[in-house]
C-alpha positions in Angstrom: 73.0 -95.0 14.9 74.4 -98.1 13.5 77.9 -99.3 14.6 78.6 -102.0 12.0 82.2 -100.8 11.5 84.0 -102.5 14.4 87.3 -101.0 13.5 86.3 -97.7 15.0 85.8 -99.3 18.5 88.6 -99.2 21.0 88.7 -100.6 24.5 90.3 -98.9 27.5 90.7 -99.6 31.2 89.6 -96.4 33.0 89.2 -95.1 36.5 86.3 -96.7 38.4 84.8 -93.3 39.2 85.0 -91.9 35.7 81.7 -91.3 33.9 81.0 -91.5 30.1 81.3 -87.7 29.6 84.7 -87.6 31.3 85.9 -90.7 29.3 84.8 -89.1 26.0 86.5 -85.8 26.7 89.7 -87.5 27.8 89.9 -89.7 24.6 89.2 -86.7 22.4 91.8 -84.6 24.0 94.5 -87.2 24.2 94.2 -88.8 20.7 92.8 -85.9 18.7 89.7 -87.8 17.5 85.9 -87.3 17.5 84.1 -89.8 19.8 80.5 -90.9 18.8 79.6 -93.1 21.7 81.0 -94.6 24.9 79.9 -97.8 26.6 81.1 -98.8 30.0 81.2 -102.0 32.1 82.2 -102.6 35.6 84.3 -105.8 35.8 84.3 -107.6 39.1 87.5 -109.2 40.4 87.9 -112.9 40.3 88.6 -115.2 43.2 92.2 -116.6 43.0 94.0 -119.2 45.1 97.7 -119.5 45.8 98.4 -122.6 47.9 95.8 -122.6 50.7 95.3 -118.8 50.7 92.3 -117.2 48.9 92.1 -113.7 47.5 90.5 -111.6 44.8 92.0 -109.8 41.9 91.0 -106.1 41.8 87.8 -104.9 40.2 88.1 -102.5 37.2 86.1 -100.5 34.7 86.2 -101.1 31.0 85.2 -98.4 28.4 84.5 -99.2 24.8 84.8 -96.0 22.7 83.3 -95.7 19.3 84.9 -93.1 16.9 83.5 -91.3 13.9 84.2 -93.3 10.7 86.8 -90.9 9.4 88.9 -91.1 12.6 91.2 -93.9 13.9 93.8 -94.3 16.6 97.3 -95.6 15.6 98.4 -97.9 18.4 101.5 -99.3 16.7 
């Protein structure tokens, strides 16, 4: 498969415990589209400082969803 059409790729922040099949089924059900492929990435939180106190931003999971060429999601 060749994914040269970048317009059919959408990025979502998903639950950290969700797998690719669950993400695919959810996107298809919510947006009424056909998903070709799902890529996921676990994003680690960054260290932040406020005054002399240190902390971390929360970690999160990113999902990039590739749709069939004839489908698209209207965001606006």
